[in-house]
C-alpha positions as CSV (number, residue, x, y, z in Angstrom):
1,M,92.8,109.6,86.6
2,K,95.1,111.9,88.6
3,K,98.7,112.1,87.3
4,I,101.5,112.4,89.8
5,L,105.2,113.1,89.1
6,V,107.4,111.6,91.9
7,I,110.8,113.3,91.9
8,G,113.2,110.9,93.7
9,G,110.7,108.1,93.2
10,A,113.2,105.3,93.1
11,G,114.5,106.0,96.7
12,L,113.4,104.4,99.9
13,I,110.4,106.7,100.6
14,G,109.5,107.1,96.9
15,R,109.2,103.3,96.4
16,N,106.9,103.0,99.4
17,L,104.8,105.9,98.3
18,I,104.4,104.4,94.8
19,K,103.4,101.1,96.4
20,K,100.7,103.0,98.4
21,L,99.5,105.0,95.3
22,N,99.2,101.7,93.4
23,Q,96.3,100.8,95.6
24,Y,94.4,103.7,94.1
25,D,93.8,105.3,90.7
26,Y,96.9,107.3,89.8
27,K,99.1,107.5,86.8
28,I,102.7,107.8,87.9
29,Y,105.9,109.2,86.4
30,I,109.2,108.7,88.2
31,Y,112.1,111.2,87.8
32,D,115.2,110.1,89.7
33,F,118.9,110.9,89.6
34,C,119.8,107.2,90.1
35,K,122.8,107.9,92.2
36,S,124.1,106.6,95.5
37,Y,126.4,108.9,97.4
38,L,127.9,105.9,99.2
39,D,128.3,103.3,96.4
40,K,129.4,104.4,92.9
41,K,128.5,101.0,91.6
42,I,124.8,101.7,92.0
43,D,123.2,102.8,88.7
44,E,119.9,103.1,86.9
45,K,119.6,99.3,86.4
46,F,119.9,98.9,90.2
47,F,117.2,101.4,90.9
48,K,114.8,99.9,88.3
49,K,115.3,96.5,89.9
50,K,114.2,98.0,93.2
51,L,111.0,99.2,91.5
52,K,110.2,95.7,90.2
53,G,106.5,94.9,90.9
54,L,105.4,98.5,91.2
55,N,103.0,100.0,88.7
56,Y,104.3,103.2,87.0
57,S,104.0,104.7,83.5
58,K,107.5,106.0,82.9
59,F,110.9,106.1,84.6
60,I,113.2,109.0,83.6
61,N,116.8,109.1,84.8
62,G,117.7,112.8,85.4
63,D,119.0,115.4,87.7
64,I,116.6,117.9,89.4
65,R,119.2,120.6,88.6
66,D,118.7,120.0,84.9
67,K,115.9,122.5,84.4
68,K,115.5,121.9,80.7
69,I,114.8,118.2,81.1
70,L,112.6,118.7,84.1
71,K,110.6,121.3,82.3
72,S,110.1,119.0,79.3
73,I,108.9,116.2,81.6
74,I,106.4,118.4,83.4
75,Y,105.0,119.9,80.3
76,N,104.7,116.5,78.5
77,F,103.2,114.6,81.4
78,D,101.1,117.5,82.7
79,P,100.7,116.2,86.3
80,S,98.2,117.6,88.7
81,I,100.6,116.9,91.6
82,I,104.4,116.8,92.0
83,V,105.8,114.9,95.0
84,H,109.3,116.1,95.5
85,L,111.4,113.6,97.4
86,G,114.6,114.3,95.5
87,N,117.5,115.4,97.7
88,L,120.9,114.6,99.1
89,P,119.7,112.5,102.1
90,L,122.9,112.2,104.1
91,A,123.6,114.8,106.9
92,D,127.3,114.0,107.3
93,Y,127.9,114.0,103.6
94,S,126.1,117.4,103.4
95,N,128.3,118.9,106.0
96,D,131.4,117.8,104.0
97,H,130.0,118.9,100.7
98,P,127.9,122.1,101.3
99,K,128.0,123.4,97.7
100,E,126.6,120.2,96.3
101,T,124.0,120.1,99.1
102,I,122.8,123.6,98.4
103,S,122.9,123.0,94.6
104,N,120.9,119.7,95.0
105,I,118.4,120.6,97.6
106,L,117.8,124.3,97.3
107,L,118.6,125.2,93.7
108,G,117.0,122.0,92.4
109,T,113.8,122.9,94.2
110,I,113.9,126.4,92.9
111,N,114.0,124.9,89.4
112,V,110.8,123.1,90.2
113,L,109.2,126.3,91.6
114,E,110.3,128.4,88.6
115,I,108.7,125.8,86.2
116,L,105.5,125.8,88.3
117,R,105.4,129.6,88.5
118,N,105.1,129.8,84.7
119,Y,103.0,126.7,84.1
120,P,99.5,127.4,82.5
121,K,97.6,125.7,85.3
122,K,98.1,125.0,89.0
123,I,100.2,122.0,90.0
124,R,100.3,121.1,93.6
125,L,103.7,120.5,95.2
126,I,104.2,118.0,98.1
127,Y,107.7,118.5,99.5
128,A,109.6,116.2,101.9
129,S,111.7,118.4,104.2
130,S,113.2,117.2,107.4
131,S,112.8,117.5,111.2
132,M,116.5,118.6,111.2
133,V,115.2,122.1,110.6
134,Y,114.5,122.4,114.3
135,G,118.0,121.8,115.5
136,D,118.1,121.3,119.3
137,F,114.6,120.6,120.7
138,K,113.7,123.3,123.2
139,Y,110.7,121.2,124.2
140,S,109.3,117.8,123.5
141,P,107.0,116.9,121.8
142,C,108.2,119.4,119.2
143,D,105.4,120.9,117.1
144,E,105.6,122.5,113.7
145,N,105.9,126.0,115.3
146,H,109.0,125.1,117.3
147,P,111.9,127.5,116.8
148,K,114.0,126.7,113.8
149,S,117.8,126.6,114.5
150,P,119.4,123.8,112.5
151,K,122.9,122.7,113.5
152,D,124.1,121.3,110.2
153,V,124.2,122.1,106.5
154,Y,121.5,119.6,105.7
155,G,118.9,121.1,108.1
156,A,119.9,124.7,107.2
157,T,119.4,123.9,103.5
158,K,116.1,122.2,104.1
159,L,114.9,125.2,106.1
160,A,116.0,127.6,103.3
161,T,114.1,125.5,100.8
162,E,110.9,125.6,102.9
163,T,111.2,129.4,103.0
164,M,111.5,129.6,99.2
165,I,108.5,127.3,98.8
166,S,106.4,129.5,101.1
167,T,107.7,132.6,99.4
168,Y,106.6,131.3,95.9
169,Q,103.2,130.5,97.4
170,K,102.8,134.1,98.6
171,R,104.1,135.7,95.5
172,Y,102.9,133.3,92.7
173,G,100.2,131.3,94.3
174,I,101.9,127.9,94.1
175,E,100.1,125.5,96.4
176,Y,102.2,123.2,98.5
177,T,102.3,120.8,101.4
178,I,105.6,120.3,103.4
179,I,106.1,117.3,105.5
180,R,109.0,116.8,108.1
181,P,109.9,113.2,108.6
182,S,112.3,112.0,111.3
183,S,114.8,109.1,111.4
184,V,113.2,107.1,108.6
185,Y,114.1,103.4,108.4
186,G,113.0,100.4,106.3
187,P,114.2,97.6,104.0
188,N,116.3,98.3,101.0
189,D,117.6,101.6,102.2
190,M,120.8,102.6,100.5
191,N,121.8,105.6,102.7
192,K,123.3,103.8,105.7
193,R,121.1,105.4,108.3
194,V,121.6,104.2,111.9
195,V,118.9,101.4,111.9
196,Q,120.3,99.9,108.7
197,I,123.9,100.1,110.1
198,F,122.9,98.4,113.3
199,I,120.9,95.7,111.6
200,E,123.6,94.9,109.0
201,N,126.3,94.8,111.7
202,A,124.1,92.5,113.8
203,I,123.6,90.1,110.9
204,K,127.4,90.1,110.1
205,N,128.2,89.7,113.9
206,K,130.0,93.0,114.0
207,P,129.8,95.3,117.0
208,L,127.2,98.0,117.3
209,I,128.9,101.3,118.2
210,L,127.0,103.4,120.7
211,H,127.9,107.0,121.4
212,N,126.8,108.7,124.6
213,R,126.0,105.3,126.1
214,G,123.0,105.1,123.7
215,A,121.1,107.9,125.4
216,S,120.4,109.9,122.2
217,L,116.7,110.1,121.5
218,L,115.2,109.9,118.0
219,D,111.6,109.7,116.7
220,F,112.3,106.5,114.6
221,T,109.7,106.3,111.8
222,Y,109.1,103.2,109.7
223,V,109.0,104.1,106.0
224,E,105.4,102.8,105.4
225,D,104.1,105.4,107.9
226,I,105.9,108.2,106.0
227,A,104.4,106.9,102.7
228,T,100.9,107.0,104.4
229,G,101.5,110.6,105.5
230,L,102.5,111.6,102.0
231,Y,99.5,109.8,100.5
232,L,97.1,111.5,103.0
233,S,98.6,114.9,102.1
234,I,97.7,114.2,98.5
235,K,94.3,112.8,99.2
236,K,93.2,115.5,101.6
237,F,94.8,118.4,99.9
238,D,91.9,120.7,100.9
239,K,93.2,120.2,104.5
240,S,96.9,120.1,103.7
241,K,97.2,123.0,101.3
242,N,99.9,125.4,102.3
243,E,100.5,123.6,105.6
244,I,103.5,121.9,107.2
245,F,103.2,118.6,109.1
246,N,105.4,116.5,111.2
247,I,105.0,113.0,109.9
248,T,106.7,110.6,112.3
249,A,105.9,107.8,114.7
250,G,105.2,110.4,117.3
251,K,107.3,108.8,120.1
252,S,111.0,109.1,120.6
253,R,113.2,106.2,121.6
254,S,116.8,106.0,122.6
255,L,119.5,104.2,120.6
256,K,119.8,102.0,123.7
257,D,116.2,101.0,123.2
258,L,117.0,100.1,119.6
259,V,119.9,97.9,120.8
260,N,117.6,96.2,123.3
261,I,115.1,95.4,120.7
262,L,117.7,94.0,118.4
263,Q,119.0,91.8,121.2
264,K,115.7,90.0,121.2
265,H,116.5,88.9,117.6
266,F,120.2,88.5,117.9
267,S,121.2,86.8,121.2
268,D,124.9,87.2,120.7
269,L,124.8,90.9,119.8
270,K,128.1,92.7,120.3
271,I,128.0,96.3,121.7
272,Q,130.9,98.7,121.8
273,Y,130.7,102.0,123.6
274,S,132.5,105.0,122.1
275,T,133.7,108.1,123.8
276,K,134.0,110.1,120.6
277,K,131.9,113.2,120.7
278,L,129.5,113.8,117.8
279,I,127.9,117.1,116.9
280,R,124.3,116.2,116.7
281,P,121.1,118.2,117.5
282,K,119.4,117.2,120.8
283,R,116.2,115.7,119.7
284,G,113.1,113.9,121.0
285,T,109.5,113.3,120.2
286,L,107.8,115.2,117.4
287,D,104.2,116.3,117.9
288,I,102.0,114.8,115.2
289,S,98.7,116.0,116.5
290,K,98.2,118.4,113.6
291,A,98.6,115.6,111.1
292,K,96.2,113.4,113.2
293,K,93.6,116.2,113.3
294,L,93.7,117.5,109.7
295,L,94.8,114.3,107.8
296,Q,93.6,111.6,110.1
297,Y,97.2,110.3,110.1
298,K,97.7,107.3,112.4
299,P,101.2,105.7,112.4
300,K,101.0,101.9,112.6
301,Y,104.6,101.1,113.6
302,N,106.3,101.5,116.9
303,L,110.0,100.6,117.0
304,E,109.4,97.0,118.0
305,K,106.9,96.4,115.2
306,G,109.0,98.3,112.6
307,I,112.2,96.4,113.4
308,K,110.4,93.0,113.3
309,K,109.0,93.8,109.8
310,Y,112.3,95.2,108.6
311,L,114.1,92.0,109.7
312,S,111.5,89.9,107.9
313,H,112.9,91.2,104.6
314,Y,116.3,89.6,105.5
315,K,114.6,86.3,106.0
316,I,116.6,85.7,109.2
C-alpha cells in the first residue's frame, strides 16, 4: 500500500483529492494549518467536519513553516509521495501581506525540500502551483512554456517556489511534478473565489458585481477535474516525473458567461456593473494538450456542468 502525505489536505482541492484516492489503495496522512484567512472562527473542528466520510489514517494540525513538526511527521509516516497543496490561496490577501505570503508559500516549501534532501530514500513531490505565474497571456491557449511574468505577489511567489523545486531536483535529485490550476471552483470552498461569491450572492438575492462589463476571461476549472489531474500525476509518475502541467478545463469563459449560466438557475438575478479598475492579469485558455498526452487527462466539466453540480450541493 502506497503512503501519501497530503499537505493542505483539508482544503477544497485536498478533500477532493482524498476522495479520489479513497477509490484506490492508498494510506493517507493529512497535515493542515486549519486556518481561514477570511474567517477567524474557522478552526480544526470545522476542517475535520468537512473531512467527514473520507478515509484517512491521521490528521495533524500544523504549519508547514514548522520544520521540526513536519520533519517528525515525514520520518514517522515514511510516505512514498508528498502532495503539497498547502499555501496562502488568496491573491488579493497575498498582495496586502507579502511577507506572510513569501513565508508561507516559498519558505514553507523550502522546509519540505530540505527534509526531502536529507531523507534516506526518495520521496516524490507533487506540487500545486498556479497559472498566475504566467501574468498577462501573450497568446491563447497558453502552454507550459509561455513566458512567465506574474503581476502579483501570489504569482511571483509561486514562480519562485517552482524555481526552487526545479533547482533542488537538479542539485539533489528530488523528483517532482508541478501542476498549474486555474480559477478553481467547487462546493464547500472557504476562500471566496469569484464563482462562490456569485453563487452565494445569487442565493441571497444580492447583486453580482461585474467589472469591465464581464469581459474578463478565465479558464474556470471544477475541483473534481483538478483532483483527477493530481491523481493521474501520482499514478503515472513515470510520465509526470520532473514535468509541469496545466491542469484546467482547457477552455476560457467570460465572467458574463458565468452570469448568463447563473441566470438560468436564478430568474431574478441582480447584476451591477462597476467602473472600478482592477489590476488583474489578462488571461484566457490554458493549453492542456501535454497533460492529455502524457497523463491521459480528460476534464469532465465545462462551466455549465460544473455550476449545475455546484448548485446541487446547496439543494436549491
